[in-house]
Each structure stands twice: as C-alpha cells, then as structure tokens.
C-alpha positions in Angstrom: 0.0 0.0 0.0 1.4 3.4 -0.9 1.7 5.8 2.2 -0.2 8.6 0.4 -3.1 6.2 -0.3 -3.3 5.0 3.3 -3.5 8.5 4.8 -6.9 9.3 6.2 -8.5 12.7 6.9 -8.3 14.4 3.5 -5.9 17.0 2.2 -4.0 18.8 5.0 -1.7 21.8 4.5 1.5 21.6 6.4 1.6 24.3 9.1 3.6 27.3 8.0 3.9 30.3 10.3 3.2 33.8 9.1 6.8 34.9 9.2 7.8 32.2 6.9 4.9 32.9 4.5 5.8 36.6 4.5 9.3 35.6 3.4 8.0 33.7 0.4 8.1 30.2 1.9 4.4 29.7 1.3 5.1 29.5 -2.5 7.0 26.3 -1.9 4.5 24.7 0.5 3.1 22.3 -2.1 6.6 21.1 -3.0 7.5 20.6 0.7 4.3 18.7 1.3 5.1 16.3 -1.6 8.4 15.6 -0.1 7.0 15.0 3.4 4.1 12.9 2.3 6.2 10.6 0.1 9.0 9.9 2.5 9.2 6.5 4.1 10.1 8.0 7.5 7.3 9.2 9.8 7.0 13.0 10.2 5.1 14.6 13.1 4.7 18.4 13.4 3.5 20.0 16.6 2.9 23.5 17.8 5.0 25.2 20.5 3.0 23.4 23.2 3.7 20.0 21.6 0.2 19.5 20.3 0.1 17.5 17.1 -0.8 19.6 14.1 0.2 17.1 11.3 1.4 13.6 10.7 2.4 12.3 7.3 1.0 9.2 5.5 3.9 7.0 6.6 3.0 7.6 10.2 -0.5 6.3 9.5 0.8 3.2 7.8 3.2 2.3 10.6 1.0 3.2 13.6 -2.6 2.8 12.4 -3.5 6.3 13.8 -5.1 8.6 11.3 -4.4 12.3 11.2 -7.9 13.1 12.5 -7.3 10.9 15.5 -4.1 12.4 16.7 -4.5 16.2 15.9 -4.4 18.1 19.1 -2.9 15.3 21.2 0.5 15.1 22.8 3.1 12.8 21.2 3.9 11.5 24.7 0.4 9.8 24.8 1.7 7.2 22.4 4.9 6.4 24.2 3.7 4.9 27.5 4.0 1.2 28.0 6.0 -1.6 29.7 9.0 -1.1 27.4 9.2 2.7 27.7 12.6 3.9 29.0 11.8 6.7 31.4 15.4 8.0 31.3 15.3 8.5 27.5 11.8 9.9 27.7 12.8 12.5 30.4 15.9 13.5 28.4 13.8 14.1 25.3 11.2 16.2 27.2 14.0 18.3 28.9 15.5 19.1 25.5 12.1 20.0 23.9 11.2 22.2 26.9 14.5 24.0 26.5 13.9 24.4 22.7 16.9 22.3 21.9 17.1 19.7 19.0 17.0 15.9 19.8 19.3 13.8 17.6 19.1 10.0 17.1 17.2 9.1 20.2 16.1 5.5 20.2 12.9 4.6 22.0 9.7 2.6 22.0 6.4 3.9 20.6 3.0 2.0 20.5 0.7 1.4 17.6 -3.0 1.9 17.7 -3.5 -1.9 18.4 -1.1 -1.6 21.4 1.9 -3.3 19.8 5.3 -1.7 20.3 7.7 -0.6 17.7 11.2 0.9 17.9 12.0 4.3 16.3 15.1 6.4 15.9 13.9 10.0 16.6 15.1 13.4 15.6 13.3 16.5 16.7 14.1 20.0 15.4 12.6 23.2 16.8 11.4 25.8 14.2 11.7 29.4 15.3 9.9 32.4 14.0 11.2 35.9 13.2 11.1 36.7 16.9 13.4 33.8 17.8 10.7 32.0 19.7 9.9 28.3 19.0 6.7 28.1 17.0 6.8 24.4 15.8 8.6 21.2 16.4 9.3 18.8 13.5 9.9 15.2 14.5 11.2 12.6 12.0 11.0 9.0 13.1 12.6 6.0 11.4 11.1 2.6 12.2 14.1 0.5 13.4 12.2 -2.4 14.9 13.7 -5.0 12.5 17.2 -3.7 13.0 16.7 -3.7 16.8 15.4 -7.3 16.9 18.2 -8.5 14.6 20.8 -6.9 16.9 19.2 -8.3 20.0 19.0 -11.8 18.5 22.6 -11.6 17.5 23.7 -10.5 20.9 21.7 -13.2 22.6 23.3 -15.8 20.3 26.7 -14.5 21.1 25.9 -14.7 24.8 24.7 -18.3 24.4 27.9 -19.2 22.4 30.2 -17.8 25.1 28.4 -19.6 27.8 28.4 -22.9 25.9 32.2 -22.6 25.3 32.7 -22.0 29.0 30.8 -25.0 30.3 33.7 -27.4 29.8 35.8 -25.4 32.3 33.4 -24.2 35.0 33.0 -24.4 38.8 30.5 -23.0 41.2 30.2 -22.0 44.9 27.5 -21.1 47.4 28.2 -18.8 50.3 25.7 -18.8 53.0 25.7 -15.4 54.6 24.6 -16.7 58.0 27.3 -19.4 58.1 30.1 -17.4 56.4 31.3 -20.6 54.6 31.9 -21.2 50.9 30.8 -24.5 49.4 32.5 -25.4 46.1 31.3 -27.8 43.4 33.4 -30.8 42.6 36.4 -30.0 40.3 36.7 -26.5 41.5 40.4 -27.0 42.3 41.0 -27.5 38.6 39.6 -24.0 37.9 41.2 -22.1 40.8 44.4 -24.1 40.8 45.8 -26.1 43.8 44.4 -29.0 45.7 40.9 -29.5 47.2 42.2 -28.5 50.7 43.4 -25.2 49.3 40.0 -24.0 48.1 39.0 -20.8 49.9 36.2 -21.3 52.5 35.5 -17.6 53.1 35.0 -14.6 50.8 38.0 -12.8 52.2 40.2 -15.8 51.5 38.8 -16.0 47.9 39.5 -12.3 47.4 43.0 -12.7 48.7 43.8 -15.2 45.9 43.0 -12.5 43.3 45.7 -10.4 41.8 45.9 -7.0 43.7 44.9 -4.9 40.8 41.6 -6.8 40.4 40.6 -7.2 44.1 38.7 -3.9 44.3 36.5 -4.9 41.4 35.6 -8.2 43.0 34.9 -6.6 46.4 32.7 -4.0 44.8 30.7 -6.7 43.1 30.1 -8.5 46.4 29.0 -5.3 48.1 26.5 -4.4 45.3 25.1 -7.9 44.8 21.9 -7.0 46.6 21.1 -4.7 43.7 21.3 -7.5 41.1 23.5 -10.1 39.4 27.1 -9.3 38.5 29.6 -10.6 36.0 33.3 -9.8 36.3 36.7 -11.1 35.2 39.8 -11.2 37.3 43.2 -12.8 37.5 44.6 -15.3 40.0 48.1 -16.6 40.2 48.8 -20.4 40.6 51.5 -21.8 42.8 53.5 -22.4 39.6 53.5 -18.6 39.0 51.1 -18.9 36.0 48.4 -16.3 35.8 45.0 -17.4 34.8 41.8 -15.4 34.0 38.6 -16.3 35.6 35.1 -15.1 34.9 32.6 -15.0 37.8 28.8 -14.6 37.5 26.9 -14.4 40.7 23.6 -13.4 42.3 21.9 -13.3 45.7 19.7 -16.4 46.1 16.5 -15.6 48.2 14.6 -18.9 47.5 14.4 -20.0 51.1 15.1 -18.7 54.6 18.9 -19.1 54.1 20.2 -16.1 52.2 23.2 -17.1 50.0 25.5 -15.8 47.3 25.6 -18.2 44.4 28.2 -17.9 41.6 29.7 -19.7 38.6 33.4 -19.4 38.0 35.0 -20.4 34.7 38.5 -20.4 33.3 38.7 -17.9 30.4 42.5 -17.8 30.1 42.7 -19.1 26.6 40.1 -16.6 25.3 41.7 -13.7 27.0 45.1 -14.6 25.7 43.7 -14.9 22.2 41.9 -11.6 22.5 45.0 -9.9 23.9 46.9 -11.3 21.0 44.3 -10.0 18.5 44.4 -6.6 20.3 48.2 -6.6 20.1 48.2 -7.4 16.4 45.7 -4.7 15.7 48.4 -2.2 16.8 51.6 -4.0 15.9 53.3 -5.5 12.9 53.1 -9.3 13.1 56.6 -9.9 11.8 58.8 -7.4 13.6 56.6 -6.5 16.7 57.0 -2.8 15.8 54.1 -0.4 15.7 51.9 -0.7 12.6 50.4 2.1 10.5 47.3 2.4 12.7 49.4 2.9 15.9 51.7 5.3 14.2 48.9 7.5 12.9 47.1 7.3 16.3 50.3 8.3 18.2 51.0 11.1 15.8 47.5 12.5 15.9 47.5 12.4 19.8 50.8 14.2 20.0 49.8 16.8 17.5 46.5 17.5 19.4 48.5 18.3 22.6 50.8 20.7 20.8 50.8 24.4 21.4 53.0 27.4 20.5 56.5 26.9 21.7 56.2 23.1 22.0 59.3 21.1 20.9 59.4 19.9 17.3 59.0 16.5 15.8 60.4 14.7 12.8 58.9 11.9 10.7 61.4 9.7 8.8 60.3 7.4 6.1 62.8 4.6 5.5 62.8 2.2 2.5 65.3 -0.6 2.0 67.1 -0.5 -1.4 66.9 -3.7 -3.6 65.3 -5.7 -0.8 63.4 -7.7 -3.5 66.7 -9.2 -4.5 67.1 -10.9 -1.1 63.6 -12.3 -1.3 64.1 -13.6 -4.9 67.5 -15.1 -4.3 67.3 -16.4 -0.8 63.6 -16.8 -0.2 61.0 -15.0 1.9 62.1 -16.6 5.1 65.5 -14.9 4.7 63.8 -11.7 3.8 61.7 -11.9 7.0 64.9 -12.4 9.1 66.4 -9.3 7.5 63.3 -7.2 8.3 63.5 -8.4 12.0 67.2 -7.4 12.2 66.4 -4.0 10.6 63.7 -3.4 13.2 66.1 -4.2 16.1 68.7 -1.8 14.7 66.3 1.0 14.2 64.9 0.6 17.8 68.5 0.6 19.1 69.3 3.9 17.2 66.5 6.0 18.8 65.4 7.1 22.2 62.9 5.3 24.4 60.2 7.9 23.7 60.6 7.8 19.9 58.4 5.4 17.9 59.5 2.9 15.2 56.9 1.5 12.9 56.7 -0.8 9.9 54.1 0.2 7.3 54.5 -3.1 5.3 57.0 -4.7 3.0 60.4 -3.0 3.5 59.0 0.4 4.5 59.7 1.7 8.0 58.9 4.9 9.8 60.6 6.6 12.8 58.8 9.3 14.7 61.3 11.5 16.6 59.6 13.5 19.4 60.5 16.3 21.8 63.0 17.8 19.4 64.5 21.0 20.9 67.1 21.2 18.2 66.1 20.2 14.6 69.7 20.1 13.5 70.2 16.8 15.2 67.8 15.1 12.8 70.1 14.8 9.8 73.0 13.3 11.8 70.6 10.9 13.5 69.3 9.8 10.1 72.9 9.2 8.9 73.5 7.2 12.1 70.5 5.0 11.2 71.7 4.4 7.7 75.1 3.4 9.0 73.5 1.0 11.5 71.5 -0.6 8.7 74.5 -0.9 6.4 76.4 -3.1 8.9 76.7 -6.6 7.6 74.2 -9.1 8.9 74.5 -12.9 8.9 71.3 -14.5 7.6 70.9 -18.2 6.6 74.7 -18.6 6.4 75.0 -15.5 4.1 76.6 -12.2 4.9 74.2 -9.6 3.7 74.6 -5.9 3.2 71.4 -3.7 3.2 71.3 -0.1 2.1 68.3 2.3 2.7 67.0 5.7 1.7 65.3 8.2 4.0 62.9 11.0 3.4 61.9 13.2 6.3 59.5 15.9 7.2 59.6 18.3 10.2 56.8 19.6 12.5 55.7 22.3 12.3 57.8 23.4 9.2 56.3 20.9 6.8 52.8 20.4 8.1 50.4 20.6 11.1 48.5 17.3 10.6 49.4 13.7 10.5 48.3 13.3 6.9 50.5 16.3 5.8 53.6 15.1 7.6 53.3 11.6 6.3 52.6 12.7 2.7 55.5 15.1 2.7 57.9 12.5 4.3 56.8 10.1 1.6 57.4 12.6 -1.2 60.9 13.2 0.3 61.5 9.4 0.3 60.6 9.2 -3.4 63.2 11.9 -4.1 65.8 10.1 -1.9 65.3 6.9 -3.9 65.7 8.8 -7.1 69.0 10.1 -5.9 70.4 6.7 -5.1 70.9 4.3 -2.1 72.0 5.8 1.2 70.4 9.2 0.4 68.7 11.4 3.0 66.3 14.0 1.7 64.3 16.6 3.7 61.0 17.7 2.3 60.8 20.9 0.3 57.8 22.2 -1.6 59.1 21.3 -5.1 59.0 17.6 -4.1 55.3 17.7 -4.6 56.0 16.8 -8.2 56.5 13.2 -8.9 60.1 11.9 -9.2 61.3 11.0 -12.6 61.1 7.3 -11.8 57.6 7.6 -10.4 56.5 9.6 -13.4 57.9 7.0 -15.8 56.1 4.2 -14.0 52.9 6.1 -14.1 53.2 6.8 -17.8 53.7 3.1 -18.4 50.8 2.2 -16.2 48.5 4.5 -18.2 49.4 2.5 -21.3 49.1 -0.9 -19.7 45.4 -1.4 -20.4 45.3 -0.1 -24.0 48.4 -2.3 -24.8 46.9 -5.4 -23.1 49.8 -5.8 -20.7 47.7 -7.1 -17.8 46.8 -10.7 -17.2 45.2 -12.7 -14.5 46.4 -15.6 -12.4 44.0 -17.9 -10.5 44.7 -19.4 -7.1 42.3 -22.3 -6.3 40.2 -22.6 -3.2 39.1 -25.9 -1.8 36.6 -27.2 0.7 38.5 -28.0 4.0 36.7 -31.3 4.2 36.9 -33.5 1.1 39.1 -31.2 -0.9 36.4 -30.2 -3.4 37.3 -27.4 -5.7 35.1 -24.4 -4.7 36.5 -21.6 -6.9 39.5 -19.3 -7.6 40.8 -16.0 -6.4 41.8 -13.9 -9.4 45.1 -12.0 -9.0 46.3 -9.4 -11.4 49.8 -9.4 -13.0 51.5 -6.7 -15.1 54.3 -7.4 -17.6 55.2 -4.3 -19.7 55.7 -4.5 -23.5 59.5 -4.5 -22.8 59.1 -7.7 -20.7 59.5 -6.1 -17.3 57.3 -7.7 -14.6 56.1 -5.0 -12.2 55.0 -6.4 -8.8 51.4 -5.6 -7.7 52.6 -3.9 -4.5 54.3 -1.3 -6.7 51.6 -0.6 -9.3 48.4 -1.1 -7.3 49.2 1.8 -4.8 50.2 3.9 -7.8 46.9 3.0 -9.6 45.0 4.0 -6.5 46.8 7.3 -6.1 46.3 8.2 -9.8 42.7 7.1 -10.1 43.5 4.4 -12.6 42.4 1.7 -10.2 38.8 2.0 -11.3 39.6 1.2 -14.9 41.9 -1.6 -13.9 39.5 -3.0 -11.4 36.7 -3.0 -14.0 39.0 -4.9 -16.4 39.7 -7.4 -13.7 36.0 -7.9 -13.0 35.1 -8.4 -16.6 38.0 -10.8 -17.3 37.1 -12.8 -14.1 33.5 -13.2 -15.3 34.6 -14.1 -18.8 36.9 -16.9 -17.5 34.2 -18.1 -15.2 32.0 -18.6 -18.3 34.6 -20.9 -19.7 34.7 -22.9 -16.5 31.0 -23.1 -16.4 30.9 -24.5 -19.9 33.5 -27.1 -18.8 31.3 -28.3 -15.9 32.2 -25.8 -13.3 29.0 -23.8 -12.9 29.2 -24.3 -9.1 32.5 -22.4 -8.8 33.0 -19.0 -7.3 35.4 -16.4 -8.6 36.9 -13.8 -6.1 38.5 -10.5 -6.9 40.0 -7.8 -4.6 38.4 -4.4 -4.2 40.1 -1.2 -3.2 38.6 1.7 -1.2 38.5 3.9 -4.3 36.5 1.2 -6.2 34.2 0.5 -3.3 33.1 4.1 -3.1 32.5 4.4 -6.9 28.8 5.0 -7.3 28.8 3.5 -10.8 30.3 0.2 -9.6 27.0 -1.7 -9.0 25.8 -0.9 -12.6 29.1 -2.0 -14.2 29.2 -5.2 -12.2 25.6 -6.0 -13.0 26.4 -5.6 -16.7 29.3 -8.1 -16.4 27.3 -10.6 -14.5 24.5 -10.4 -17.0 26.8 -10.6 -20.0 28.5 -13.8 -18.9 25.5 -15.3 -17.0 26.9 -15.6 -13.5 24.3 -16.7 -10.9 23.8 -14.4 -7.8 26.7 -14.8 -5.3 29.1 -16.4 -7.8 31.3 -13.3 -8.1 32.9 -12.6 -4.7 34.4 -9.2 -3.8 37.1 -9.1 -1.2 37.9 -6.0 0.8 40.3 -5.6 3.8 39.3 -4.7 7.3 40.9 -1.3 7.0 38.9 -0.5 4.0 35.7 -1.8 5.5 36.2 0.2 8.8 37.3 3.5 7.2 33.8 4.8 6.8 31.5 1.9 8.1 28.1 3.5 7.4 29.0 4.5 3.8 30.7 1.2 3.3 27.7 -0.8 4.4 25.4 1.2 2.2 27.5 0.5 -0.9 28.0 -3.1 0.0 24.2 -3.6 0.2 23.8 -2.1 -3.2 26.4 -4.4 -4.7 24.9 -7.4 -3.0 21.6 -6.6 -4.5 23.4 -6.4 -7.9 24.3 -10.1 -7.4 27.8 -10.3 -5.7 28.9 -11.9 -2.4 31.3 -10.4 0.1 34.4 -11.5 2.0 36.6 -9.6 4.5 40.2 -10.2 3.5 43.3 -10.2 5.8 41.0 -10.5 8.9 42.8 -9.8 12.2 45.5 -7.6 10.7 43.7 -4.3 10.5 41.2 -2.3 12.6 39.0 -5.0 14.1 35.7 -3.5 15.2 33.4 -6.5 15.9 30.5 -4.2 16.5 30.7 -3.0 12.9 31.9 -6.3 11.5 28.7 -8.1 12.5 26.6 -5.5 10.6 28.5 -5.9 7.3 26.6 -7.9 4.6 29.4 -10.4 4.2 29.3 -14.2 3.7 33.0 -15.0 4.4 36.0 -14.0 6.5 39.5 -14.7 5.2 41.9 -15.3 8.0 45.2 -13.7 7.2 48.2 -16.0 6.6 50.0 -14.3 9.5 48.0 -16.5 11.9 48.4 -19.6 9.8 52.1 -19.8 9.1 53.2 -20.4 12.8 50.4 -22.8 13.7 52.8 -25.7 14.3 54.9 -23.6 16.7 52.6 -21.1 18.3 49.8 -22.0 20.8 48.6 -18.4 20.6 48.1 -18.6 16.8 46.3 -22.0 17.2 44.0 -20.4 19.8 43.3 -17.4 17.5 42.5 -19.6 14.5 40.1 -21.7 16.6 38.5 -18.5 18.1 38.1 -17.0 14.6 36.4 -20.1 13.3 34.0 -20.2 16.2 33.2 -16.5 15.8 32.7 -16.8 12.1 30.3 -19.7 12.5 28.4 -17.9 15.3 27.9 -15.0 12.9 26.7 -17.4 10.2 29.8 -16.9 8.1 32.3 -19.1 6.3 35.9 -18.9 7.3 38.6 -19.1 4.6 42.1 -19.8 5.7 44.9 -18.3 3.5 48.5 -19.3 3.3 48.2 -23.0 3.8 51.8 -24.3 3.2 52.0 -27.6 5.1 49.9 -30.7 5.6 50.0 -30.0 9.4 48.4 -26.6 8.9 45.7 -28.1 6.7 44.9 -30.9 9.1 44.7 -28.6 12.2 42.3 -26.1 10.4 40.2 -28.9 9.0 39.8 -30.4 12.5 38.8 -27.0 13.9 36.0 -26.7 11.4 37.5 -24.3 8.9 35.3 -24.1 5.8 37.6 -23.1 2.9 41.4 -23.2 2.3 43.9 -21.8 -0.1 47.6 -21.6 -0.2 50.8 -22.8 -2.0 50.4 -26.3 -0.5 47.1 -26.7 -2.2 47.7 -24.8 -5.4 49.8 -21.8 -6.5 48.3 -19.0 -8.7 48.1 -20.4 -12.2 47.4 -19.3 -15.7 44.0 -19.3 -17.3 44.8 -22.5 -19.3 46.0 -24.3 -16.2 42.9 -23.2 -14.2 40.6 -24.5 -17.0 42.5 -27.8 -17.0 42.0 -28.1 -13.2 38.2 -27.4 -13.6 37.9 -30.1 -16.2 39.8 -32.5 -14.1 37.6 -31.9 -11.1 34.5 -32.0 -13.3 35.6 -35.4 -14.6 35.9 -34.1 -18.1 
C-alpha cells in the first residue's frame, strides 16, 4: 500500500507560520508537502506546546493512527507502555522544553493496536522571526527490524560464550549466615591447587585474586543485593602462571537461608587470544613494531596536545634498497629475518620515547619526538643508515642492506598527521631517485613526482590499451573433502618491454592516480569471462573472487558496471565474490555498508580479507553484509609452533560460525596446517600447499579434471 493512499483525513496543508509565509516560503508549501508525504520516514509536526498539528501518511501506515485521530494530542500519549525507558523519555522532554534539538534518540512507541515498535527519533525546533519556537518537526525512522536482529545476534553471542565456558566451569555457594563457601566438585582445577586449598570464606577468595583486580571483586560482592554481577579477574597459581577467571553471581533468596551463588569459569585461553588480537591490531606481526594504525594514532595524539612553543617532531620514512633481490635469491624466510634485524637496529638507534613503525614490505617509519634542536635530525638519520648498512648474517650468508630516508619536520612541513606523512613520503621518493643511502628533507618542489615515479605512471597509463595485464588464478578448496570451490583472481603486469612489475608497486600507484577503477573494471570483466569458460566445462558451481580497493568501493557507478558483467556472462547471484580488507571496511562503516548492500543486490557476495591484521571492530563487522571471513596468513604460518596462533585460529572459526559466516584460511603451506584447520571446522582453504596462482589455461584444466571431463 502506498503511504499517500493510506492516509486518512483528506488534504491537509503543512503548518507554516506567518513569518515564513511573508518571506515567500508559502510558495513552496506544495513542494514541501510532496516531499514529506512521500518519505518512508514518519513525520510529526507539533505547535510550540507539543500539540500535534500534522502527521504524514507514513505515520498512519506504521502506527494505524489517522491524522484526524491524533491532531491536538501530545506525542507522549503514544509512548507509555511496559518497554518505555523513562530516562530516555525524560531526556527528550527536557531538551524539547529547552527548545533544543533531539538527535538520534532510540525509544519505543506504541501502535493503535497496542503493539510496540522501535524508532530512531530526531526533533528540530522551528523558530519564528522573533526567535521563539513556533513548531517542532519530528522525524521517526522505524528501526524495529534492526533492533530485533541486533538483540537476536547479541543473545546468540551470549549463548555461544556460555556454551564454550561450560567445559571449564565451577561454582560456589556462600551462606551469609554461616560465612562458609561450598564449592562444586572439580573447582580446584579451575582455581588451581588442591581441594584442601580451596577458599572457604569470601575474604580468602578475594585474597587469591591479583591485587589490581581485588577492588572490582569486592565492589561486586558489596553491590550484589542490587542485582546479578559478571566480572573477570586474575589469579596466580603456585607455579606462577596467571589465569583469567570469569565469575557470574547473584543473591539467592529462594528460602530462609540467604546465600550468594556464583559460577566461575577459566577464560584464560580466550583472554590470551583476545590480547593477541588486540596486540596485532596495533603491531606489525613480523617485527613487533608499531603498525600504520598505531603510528597514525600516536602522531595525531601528540599533534593534538601541541601548542605554540612546543618542541618539534620529525617523521622519517625509511625504505630498503633492492630488498626484493634478497627475497628472490634467498627466499621470503631470509627476507623476514632481514626485516626483523632491521627493526632491532632502528629501535636501538632511537630514544625510548621515539616510535619505530613498519608500514609493510620494506617500509619503516621513525617518529622523533620532543626535538628541541632540529639540527640533530640529519646526523641521526645518517646514524640509522650506518647501522642498517652493517653486515648481517642470515641463513649462512653475509648480507649488506642499504636504505633511503625521506623526512618531514613539524611544524615546518605540516600541522597534521596526513600532511607530515605525505611530505615525508614525497621526500622518500626523491631520496630513492638520488640513489641508495640518500637522506632528503621535504621541500615544496618535491610535490612533483620523481622521474622514476612519473615514468612508471606513464607506463601504467598505457598498460590497459596495450593489453599488458593478465590474471592468475589461485584455487580454493573445501576444507573437508578437498572439493574445488573456486578461484581468487590475481592481477599481474608485464610491460611490453618484458618487465614484470610487482602488484605492491603498481596497485598503490593506480589508487593514487585514479587508474584503479579502470583496472578494477577490467579485472571484474575478465574474471567473469573466465568463469564462463569454467561453467561450460562443468564448473557452474565455482566462485570467482576479486579484490576491491577503497576507491573502487566508493565508486557510485560500480553496481551498474558489475551488474552488466554478471548479465553478459550469465553468473548466478553470489558467484562473483568481492574481497575487501578490514581497514577499507572500517574506514567509513556507514557509507561502506550502504554501498555493499547495493552491490549485494546487484548479485555479488562479500568477503573480508586479511582478517585480524587491521582495525577490528566486531561491533561493525557483524553489521557488514558479508558471507565469508578470510583469516590472514600471518595467523596460519606459525600454527605448528605457536599455541597463541592456534587459539586465535580456533576462536576466529568459532566466531565466524556464530555469525553465520564461512571462514577461509589463506597461506596453507604444510599438511599439518591443513589438518589442524580442518579439524577445527575451517570451511575453505587456499595456499601454495594446495595450489599456486596459475594461468587461465591451467585453471581451466583443473576445472575439467575436477568435473571429470
């Protein structure tokens, strides 16, 4: 039913005060009415005394109340009921009485039939020429479905946590009249120690808790009469090992004996895994240095506390020269060892308050703080280069590593984190153009691209017209049974001169120059075209995944282009999977979710790539319209040696399944890794052990082989 057809009470003019009419606003009243009467949100207009003057058709459709039934009544008459939050209601009334706007208040209203519904409410006062409030305009969005979905998900998460804890749980009862604790069998395994060491009094129980957590537990016991409690605290075993316990308790009043009843479970593994995830969200997994997120956060915090006369700062971008040669000649394991040694040498070369970060690959950043004399920066940079140039013994080889440094100074070269980083990066490009071992300080003319960068950009602009791009396809398999499920399409660039340019060089440049949208569209079209050949060879069930950058994600024309490719090559809904990283997804969550929903309606499915290495906001993650989570290879490669990584992988699988998502593990390189993840319930796997990225012909042959053709 259309809202304007459901409205009862006949034509009603929206209230417009005389002042507005005198200013010409009345000429537009019909236009405004059309907008208000055709919006899906509910609109309620009241006079200065909060008496309803007008409600739009959407209000009638949602609530069942006709305009003639509500005119002259107070909006508060429709709020009262068992679910009404008095605190929210009082806050809204206080703001309205003060003539202040109300923004995004969430509360319960009641329909004419008495059923409740949730709304997100915004109220704006309308003032006349005399400055006095003459109307209030309230816009209400019906968020009942979203509210119920959120509550159902939160309830499911609570049940999941409780179910996982049952295997390691104990309980006690403490009769207040007897002052004695009675523990359930097996409690000693949870608290540590023997049965005769179990505490028999609350004070003894509190004494076992680590000092920093005792106050929290004591407060919970003091306040238990007000309602149940749930807290986490640490205890130390005789062996010196610290374990985390979660205690849930309440005051039992069922009979004449008043007692405190509680459940205590060991949540050490979960806390360690979460601590590890929290650590990785701020640190580089290989070197332990700060990552990009931590660097930017620290830099913004320090800049926000600056004032005139504050000491200066310096930002040094450091890039290793010809590091790719080490990876190519000695392998990535040797390259990783070199990066670890570089990290150690940089930390040793700076003061304790300075920050050393790794942005990725062979790019490092040093933030020098509290600089009272900027002339010390250049000598310190030279000292770093000298330290890096010292020979290092790696895999029985003596290696020599050179580097280039570009630096920017605060406040001379910028007052924001973005400016300082951009200018240091520009200086680094200039330093690399000079040659290895160069140190370049930013100057305005460095805004122009270096000759090397300009040459690469020129080649990149010709790559599509000259058909220099190609795709490689890495297979993905079901963890149980090894069934081929699809491929991830990976772009490769070989220039007409035969030069292979790595993706980590041309993809960032494509994003910076805006070429990524054209390149991404080519990748999507080619991926769909190749899927068509697989489908004709018996692989109609296969998925094809491509990566999506932030620039592509926010392209408003992307849904239309992808829909055209899907229709041209006949891909069923969900066959084309778009992968985006956590950092892209979390950069602007609301805008991201809106675009993702549009693309999903166009027929694609979604996966979050590199999960666990970026900004992990589970509150937003569970709202994304995704079907899969791709666990980053950083958590997989050390499974055989690291209990923490095993715990993280298991927790990630459990979390994905609790959210109704599939988990894809990347970087499978050994049989032991494959077996562990399969036993933990991992859904999909990919990696060199299962299949390297292969040409289109090899991928087609694999499809035919799995199809029995």
